[in-house]
Structure formats: structure tokens, C-alpha cells
C-alpha positions, 0 to 999 in steps of 0.5 A: 499539510507536509508537516503533518506525520501521516502526509510523509507516511502517505507519501511513502506508500505512494512511493512504494506502490507507484515506484518500487514495484519498477525496481523490485521483481515479484518472483522468478519463473522457471526460465529464470525469467523476473516477473515485474508488476507491469508484466500483468495488468492485474497486478499493476492496476491494483499498485496504482490504484493503491498509489492514487488513494494515497495522492487522493488522501493526501490532498484530502487533509481538511476532511479527517474523516475521508482521509481516514476512510481512504486510508482504510480502502487503501488497506483493504486494497493492499490486503486483497493484493497481499493475498493474490500474491500469497495465493500465485506463490503457493502455486508457484512453489507447487512446481517441480521446479521451485521458483524464487519469490522476490522481495516485490511481493512484500511491497504490500506489506510495507504498505499496510504497515505505513497505511496503519500508522497514518490513520493512527495518526489522523485518528490522533488529530481527529481526537485532538480537534474533538477535545478542543471544540469541548473545551469551547 
């Protein structure tokens, strides 16, 4: 399980989605108050949902097809989260006093990259197993 590269990518997504959301702020409002994902339950739920999907995907290593599907669902979830952040940042930047965006807005991008790499490795494993089955 841990010796496979996709497990390391999924662990990285788990760390980003469950740990780094408490470290990096999403944006700073006009009053100088830093807004974290924990301040909004929708953002927190989407991040923790992504972390939960990664954890389930790690432990479904025996069924590569379901692991691949869970990775795709997780990518879609992170795209939704990224779309919400882009929409929110466009609304925030339209104010008279421009607010500062934080590095936390880019966390779904890092998760998407790691999930794409994990799905690529899962697909490679599945193709290898299929090629070995053809030789039998």
C-alpha cells in the first residue's frame, strides 16, 4: 500500500486538505482580519470532504477502479472549491478597498495536481495488471 507512488500523492492531498487549511489564510478582509477555511463551514466541509475522499481512496488500494473513480470525484470536488474561491475573490476584489488574497486559495490547485498524478499512477498500475493477464 505505502510503497506505491499514488499512495504518497494521496497522503499529500490528505495533508493539504486536512492540515494546511488551518495554517494558511484564504484572504484578508478590509479590517485586516484574516479569513481561514474554518471560519466558513462550507469551505471547511469541502476541504474535509476532499481529505475524506483521499483517505478512503488510500485504503481502497485493492480495487484500483474504485480508487480511480474516487480520485476523479475528488478532482471535481476540488474544482468546485476552486470555482467558489475564484468567485469569492472576484467579489472581494470588486470592493473599494482591495482585499489581500492569501495562499490558501491555491490549496485546491495543489490538491488537483497531486490527484492527477495519483490517477495517472493508478492507471499505469491497472494497465500493467491487464498486460500481465493477457500473457496468461
